[in-house]
Structures are given as C-alpha cells and as structure tokens.
Phi, psi and omega in degrees: 000160178214153175251121184243138178285136179258343182240157176262134179170183181276137180233127186265170182295322184296320180293319180293318182294315181293324177293318179297317179295323179294316179295315181298327179290327186268339177268155182282130182286136180087334181262323181242159182239154178230131177239125176265113185265002183218137175214125180287125182228020179259112184286137177246121177240140181254144178288139180299145180286152178057045178239153177272181182291153181088178178090358177079191182263168179275180178290166180292125181273318181199171176243134179221166171205162184266129181250132175270152178295137182096359181280134177281126181261315181223149170230139180203161175236132181193185179283159181299326180294315179293326179297320178291324176296317179296317180299315180299317180291318180292322179299322179288331184273340183269141176284344178253158176286138180233164182227144176266126178241149185250145175072217184266011180301324184284350179280334177281129176297137184233152174256119183255128179241131178276111179254003180288135178261201175254146177277187186293343178266358180087013180265151186291139173254122184275094182225127187228150174243128185244128178244115182277168183294331180280001176098351180285151181243151177213149174252141178227127179236124179287133178301144184300328181292345182257005179299147181297327183253037183300318181294320181293326179293327179294325184286333186285000000 
C-alpha cells in the first residue's frame, strides 16, 4: 500500500513525523515494513520579533518542503483492514489531502487534477481526477466524513 499526496503545498516535519509514528504503531513490527519516501529538509527561520535591522537571522524554527500532487509519501505492507485504519489516521494528521493506493499503482507517476468545486456553503469538495503514466484515468472522491472541515459542515 502507499499514501499519495492529492494536493500541492507545503508539508512540515511535524505532520510527517506524527503520520510515521501512527503507521509504525499500527503495523506489526518485524512482520511488516514501512518506507518513508518523503522528508522535509528545507529549514524555515523566522526573524525575531521587535528587532531592528541587522543582526542576522534567527534559529531554525521548523523544516518544510513543497510537495507536488501525485507524490508518494509513505509505503507499507499490511492487511487491507489495517490499511484503511492507517489511511484514516494519516488523512487526519496531514494538512494536505492524501489517498491510499493498493499494489504497484503508486509506483507509476501520476498527474493529479483537483476537479472539486465549492458546495452551496462555499466549502471545498474533495474530488480528484488521476491520470497515470500508462494513460489510464481514475476518479477519486474523499468520503464526506473525512473532510477537513467536517465539524463545521455539521453546524451549517
């Protein structure tokens, strides 16, 4: 199985680390393997507040990197039931939308297009069109219960 990014954007160290720990916690040690295919290595430093010009930059605050849609973030092997549990947990921990792929599908480079519009409340609909390197097309729709703003949608 693999976890693939569906959106393009910045991904930080904390999200990757918490997702990796969640996956490692749920797969059986010694029986299954986990491969982290992405690691943020671009240092972000913020200028200290209330300072004048000069004096250089501050210490590194965090590490981030830019992720393109279709990039494989994690690979692991486990049972299908555990894979869905892992997908649900990783989806909640990532700031970007991700997709669970089975078999060797994630090895083919894919072009991911966001075709989701906004619903009547102006909230994002997670709907994607995936074009694989071999020319095949697939549609992927994130279940409504997994939307990032699921709680806010209930209130509206």
